[in-house]
C-alpha positions in Angstrom: 14.6 -0.1 -25.4 13.4 -3.6 -24.5 11.4 -5.1 -21.6 13.7 -7.6 -19.8 11.6 -8.8 -16.9 8.2 -8.3 -15.1 7.7 -8.6 -11.4 4.3 -8.9 -9.7 3.9 -8.5 -5.9 0.6 -8.8 -4.1 0.0 -6.7 -1.1 -2.8 -6.2 1.5 -3.1 -2.6 2.8 -5.4 -2.1 5.7 -8.5 0.2 5.6 -9.7 2.2 8.5 -12.7 -0.2 8.6 -14.5 -2.7 6.4 -16.5 -0.8 3.7 -19.8 -2.2 2.5 -21.4 -2.1 -1.0 -24.5 -3.6 -2.7 -22.6 -6.7 -3.9 -20.5 -7.5 -0.8 -17.8 -5.8 1.2 -14.1 -4.9 1.3 -13.1 -6.9 4.3 -10.9 -4.3 6.1 -8.1 -4.3 3.5 -7.4 -3.7 -0.2 -5.7 -6.5 -2.1 -3.6 -5.0 -4.9 -1.0 -6.5 -7.2 2.0 -4.2 -7.8 3.7 -4.5 -11.2 7.3 -3.6 -11.9 8.4 -3.7 -15.5 12.2 -3.8 -16.0 14.1 -2.6 -19.1 17.5 -3.0 -20.6 18.2 0.7 -19.9 17.7 0.3 -16.2 14.4 2.1 -16.1 11.7 0.5 -14.0 8.0 1.2 -14.7 5.3 0.9 -12.1 1.7 -0.5 -12.5 -1.1 -1.7 -10.3 -4.2 -3.8 -10.5 -6.9 -5.3 -8.3 -8.3 -8.8 -8.4 -11.7 -8.7 -6.6 -10.0 -9.4 -3.2 -7.4 -11.9 -4.7 -3.9 -11.9 -6.1 -3.3 -11.2 -9.8 0.3 -12.3 -9.8 -0.2 -15.5 -11.9 -2.1 -13.5 -14.5 0.7 -10.9 -14.8 3.5 -13.5 -14.9 1.5 -15.4 -17.6 2.1 -12.6 -20.0 5.9 -12.7 -19.8 6.3 -14.6 -23.0 4.3 -11.8 -24.8 6.3 -9.0 -23.3 9.9 -9.9 -22.9 11.8 -8.1 -25.7 8.9 -5.7 -26.3 9.7 -2.0 -26.7 7.7 -0.3 -23.9 7.3 2.9 -26.1 5.2 0.9 -28.6 1.9 1.2 -26.8 -0.3 0.4 -29.8 1.6 -2.8 -30.5 1.3 -3.6 -26.7 -2.5 -3.3 -26.9 -2.8 -5.7 -29.8 -0.4 -8.2 -28.4 -2.4 -8.5 -25.2 -6.0 -7.4 -26.1 -6.7 -8.9 -29.6 -10.6 -8.8 -29.5 -11.1 -12.3 -30.8 -8.5 -13.8 -28.4 -10.1 -11.8 -25.6 -13.3 -13.8 -26.0 -11.3 -16.6 -24.4 -9.1 -14.7 -21.9 -10.2 -11.1 -21.2 -6.9 -9.3 -20.4 -8.0 -5.6 -20.4 -7.3 -5.0 -16.7 -3.9 -6.9 -17.0 -3.1 -4.7 -20.0 -3.9 -1.6 -17.9 -1.3 -2.5 -15.3 1.3 -3.1 -18.0 0.4 0.1 -19.9 0.7 2.1 -16.7 4.2 0.8 -16.3 5.1 1.5 -19.9 3.8 5.1 -19.7 5.9 5.4 -16.5 9.0 4.1 -18.4 8.3 6.5 -21.3 8.0 9.5 -19.1 11.2 8.6 -17.2 13.1 8.0 -20.4 12.0 11.4 -21.9 12.0 13.4 -18.6 8.3 14.3 -18.9 5.1 13.5 -17.0 2.7 10.7 -18.2 0.0 13.3 -18.9 2.4 15.1 -21.3 2.2 11.9 -23.5 -1.6 12.5 -23.7 -1.5 16.1 -24.6 -0.4 17.9 -21.5 -2.1 19.3 -18.4 -5.2 21.4 -18.2 -5.1 21.4 -14.4 -2.7 20.3 -11.7 -5.1 20.2 -8.8 -7.7 17.4 -9.3 -10.8 17.7 -7.2 -12.3 14.7 -5.4 -15.6 13.8 -3.7 -15.7 12.1 -0.3 -16.7 8.5 -0.6 -19.2 7.6 2.1 -19.7 3.9 2.8 -21.8 2.2 5.4 -19.0 0.4 7.4 -18.6 -2.5 9.7 -16.7 -1.7 12.9 -13.0 -2.3 12.7 -11.4 -5.1 14.8 -10.7 -2.7 17.7 -14.2 -1.2 17.6 -12.8 2.3 17.5 -13.5 3.2 13.9 -16.4 2.4 11.5 -19.8 0.9 12.3 -21.7 3.8 10.5 -25.3 2.8 9.6 -27.7 5.3 11.0 -28.5 8.8 9.6 -26.7 10.4 12.5 -23.6 8.3 12.2 -23.4 8.9 8.4 -23.9 12.6 8.7 -21.2 12.7 11.4 -18.8 10.8 9.1 -19.5 13.2 6.2 -18.8 16.2 8.4 -15.5 14.6 9.6 -14.3 14.0 6.0 -15.3 17.6 5.0 -13.4 19.0 8.0 -10.3 16.8 7.5 -10.0 16.9 3.7 -12.0 19.8 2.5 -14.5 17.8 0.3 -17.4 19.8 -1.1 -18.9 16.9 -3.1 -20.0 13.7 -1.4 -20.8 10.3 -2.8 -23.0 7.8 -0.8 -22.4 4.1 -1.6 -25.9 2.8 -1.4 -27.6 -0.6 -2.1 -26.9 -2.1 1.4 -29.9 -1.1 3.4 -33.5 -0.6 2.3 -33.7 2.3 -0.2 -35.9 4.3 2.1 -33.2 4.4 4.8 -30.6 5.3 2.3 -32.7 8.1 0.8 -33.1 9.5 4.4 -29.3 9.3 4.9 -28.6 11.0 1.5 -31.1 13.8 2.2 -29.6 14.4 5.7 -26.0 14.6 4.3 -27.1 17.2 1.7 -29.1 19.2 4.2 -26.2 19.2 6.8 -23.7 20.5 4.1 -25.5 23.3 2.3 -23.8 24.5 -0.9 -22.2 21.1 -1.4 -22.9 18.6 -4.2 -24.0 15.1 -3.7 -24.2 11.8 -5.7 -25.6 8.3 -4.9 -24.4 5.0 -6.2 -26.2 1.7 -5.3 -24.0 -0.4 -7.6 -26.9 -1.2 -10.1 -28.8 -3.2 -7.5 -32.2 -1.5 -7.9 -34.9 -2.2 -10.5 -35.8 0.5 -13.0 -39.0 1.1 -11.1 -37.2 1.4 -7.8 -34.7 3.7 -9.4 -37.4 6.0 -10.7 -39.0 6.1 -7.3 -35.7 7.1 -5.6 -35.0 9.7 -8.3 -38.3 11.4 -7.5 -37.4 11.4 -3.8 -34.0 13.1 -4.3 -34.4 15.2 -7.4 -34.7 18.4 -5.4 -31.2 17.9 -4.0 -28.0 19.4 -5.6 -27.1 16.1 -7.4 -24.0 15.7 -9.5 -25.5 12.7 -11.1 -27.4 9.4 -10.4 -24.8 6.6 -10.7 -25.7 3.1 -11.9 -29.0 2.7 -9.9 -30.0 -0.1 -12.2 -28.2 -2.6 -14.4 -27.9 -2.5 -18.2 -27.8 0.2 -20.9 -31.5 -0.3 -21.8 -32.5 -0.1 -18.1 -30.4 3.1 -17.8 -32.0 4.5 -21.0 -35.5 3.9 -19.6 -34.6 5.5 -16.3 -33.1 8.6 -18.1 -36.3 9.1 -20.0 -38.2 9.4 -16.7 -35.6 11.1 -14.5 -34.6 14.8 -14.1 -31.2 14.0 -12.6 -28.2 13.3 -15.0 -27.5 9.6 -15.1 -24.0 8.2 -14.9 -22.2 4.8 -15.3 -18.9 3.1 -14.7 -20.6 -0.3 -15.2 -22.3 -0.6 -18.6 -20.0 1.7 -20.7 -16.5 0.4 -20.2 -15.3 -0.1 -23.8 -15.7 1.6 -27.1 -18.4 -0.6 -28.5 -20.6 0.2 -25.5 -19.6 3.9 -25.8 -20.8 3.9 -29.4 -24.1 2.3 -28.4 -24.5 4.9 -25.7 -24.0 7.7 -28.1 -26.4 6.2 -30.6 -29.2 5.5 -28.1 -28.7 8.6 -25.9 -28.7 6.1 -23.0 -26.6 7.8 -20.3 -25.5 11.4 -19.6 -22.1 11.0 -17.7 -19.4 8.5 -18.3 -17.2 7.7 -15.3 -13.8 6.7 -16.7 -11.8 4.1 -14.8 -8.1 3.6 -15.9 -8.3 -0.1 -15.0 -11.8 -1.0 -16.3 -11.1 0.7 -19.7 -7.8 -1.2 -20.0 -5.3 1.6 -19.3 -4.7 5.3 -18.8 -4.4 5.9 -22.6 -7.6 4.0 -23.3 -9.5 5.9 -20.7 -8.1 9.2 -22.1 -9.2 8.2 -25.7 -12.7 7.5 -24.3 -12.7 10.9 -22.7 -11.8 12.6 -26.0 -14.8 10.8 -27.6 -17.1 11.9 -24.8 -15.9 15.5 -25.1 -16.6 15.6 -28.8 -20.1 14.2 -28.2 -20.7 16.5 -25.2 -21.2 13.8 -22.7 -20.3 14.5 -19.1 -17.0 13.0 -17.8 -15.5 12.2 -14.4 -12.8 9.8 -13.1 -14.0 6.6 -11.4 -12.4 4.7 -8.6 -12.3 0.9 -8.4 -10.1 0.9 -5.3 -6.5 2.1 -5.5 -3.2 2.5 -3.9 -0.8 5.3 -4.9 0.3 4.0 -8.3 -3.2 3.7 -9.7 -4.2 6.9 -8.0 -1.4 8.6 -10.0 -2.9 7.3 -13.2 -6.3 8.8 -12.1 -4.6 12.1 -11.4 -2.9 12.1 -14.8 -6.2 11.4 -16.4 -8.0 14.1 -14.5 -5.2 16.5 -15.3 -5.4 16.1 -19.1 -9.2 15.9 -19.8 -10.5 19.4 -20.8 -14.1 18.7 -19.9 -13.7 17.1 -16.5 -17.3 17.8 -15.4 -17.3 16.6 -11.8 -15.1 15.9 -8.9 -13.3 12.5 -9.2 -14.0 9.5 -7.0 -11.4 7.8 -4.8 -11.5 5.2 -2.1 -8.1 6.5 -1.1 -9.0 8.3 2.1 -10.2 5.0 3.6 -6.6 3.6 3.5 -4.4 3.6 6.5 -1.2 3.6 4.5 0.3 3.3 1.0 3.3 1.6 -0.6 4.7 4.7 -2.3 7.6 6.8 -1.1 6.5 9.7 1.1 3.4 7.8 2.3 -0.2 8.7 1.3 -0.8 11.6 -1.0 -2.5 14.5 0.8 -5.9 16.1 0.1 -5.9 19.9 0.2 -9.3 21.7 0.0 -10.7 18.4 -1.4 -8.1 18.1 -4.2 -4.9 16.2 -4.8 -1.9 17.7 -6.5 -0.7 16.0 -9.7 2.7 14.3 -8.9 5.5 16.4 -10.4 8.1 13.8 -11.2 8.6 12.1 -14.6 6.3 9.3 -15.7 3.6 8.7 -13.2 5.6 10.7 -10.6 5.5 8.1 -7.8 8.1 5.6 -6.6 7.7 2.4 -4.6 8.8 2.3 -0.9 10.5 -1.1 -0.9 10.1 -1.5 2.8 6.4 -0.8 2.7 6.0 -3.2 -0.3 7.7 -5.9 1.7 5.6 -5.1 4.8 2.3 -5.3 3.0 3.4 -8.4 1.0 3.9 -10.1 4.3 0.5 -8.8 5.6 -1.1 -10.4 2.5 0.6 -13.7 3.3 -0.8 -13.5 6.8 -4.4 -12.4 5.9 -4.9 -13.8 2.4 -7.6 -12.7 0.1 -11.3 -12.2 0.6 -14.5 -12.7 -1.3 -15.3 -9.2 -2.6 -18.9 -10.3 -3.6 -19.8 -11.5 -0.1 -20.5 -9.5 3.1 -18.4 -10.5 6.1 -21.4 -9.6 8.4 -23.9 -11.7 6.4 -22.2 -15.0 5.6 -25.1 -16.7 3.8 -26.2 -13.6 1.8 -25.5 -12.9 -1.8 -26.6 -10.1 -4.1 -29.3 -10.4 -6.8 -29.4 -7.5 -9.2 -32.8 -5.8 -9.6 -34.7 -8.1 -7.3 -32.9 -7.8 -3.9 -35.3 -7.6 -1.1 -32.9 -9.0 1.4 -31.5 -5.7 2.7 -29.1 -5.5 5.6 -30.6 -4.9 9.0 -29.6 -2.0 11.1 -27.8 -3.0 14.3 -29.5 -0.2 16.3 
């Protein structure tokens, strides 16, 4: 079997409301580039990647000369063709490789009549648990949804998500307002939902000293882990030595060199595996095997996804034996999706592994065209800027310019 063509289509899919983070904002929509890999046997594989609010079409099409004629079942050759480590010093292609690898695994599964996770050793579970993903939000354009900032508003939102989707673990995206306000919000969410687990993630915006102070203020809560409060492996190691909460990262351990350093220095407790950041589903799975053998905690990270990438996250969650915590997903913030059947459903806080061959999802061509046109209308956005603070930018570890409450 040979790859005959690659098609990349950028879409914009609306969110319920703009979601805020320590480094900027998602401006009311996700920009995703959908990849379709065609073969000489008529099988089409699906992939997906982000782009920090921008299209990645040109980057995908730039790899055609590497990939036309390649056998999609030769994944190790694919990695070295695209991600040679010396060449990658000049053009880092890991996330592009991820989108292509997703599609090749999809092709392999369809060819063999098996699920993508079967190519990684098979399923341990078919229901993958998820945490709610609580963001401070700007109001949407109509003013009817979003705008959560206060303790009362955030608690109400957490309760709504629990009632609607059944979540029993809850993640607060912090780093937007002063840490004292965010600690108050975090405590209130935990106290309002007794018996539930909580986790907080300020996107590495706090200093080590601020992180230690916050850890002391929340250590009595039922924390899953303390995710990337400060930036850098050495900073996280210092925090870990002074903190009773397990620490976690999706930021400073995203390749095997960093994972080896983490093992050697005992820097971080939990590794959050992202199928895009690690360069593919197979790469993230291999990292998970390493973590399991070294007894590090594991969970599945979300970098923003539509249904294709969510499928890769579900296959990863299905096949890792020691999945220690509920996975992350932005997915419940989306209004729609580009896969047949519409958005996947949460039941009791979990999503069912797709049952079809390969990734188990198919593109709805009408939706793809609809949201391609929406992207043409709206364009991209600057992920590392906040639409509500046009002159603001983030400074890691020294940010005293917190957002102000509207009320």
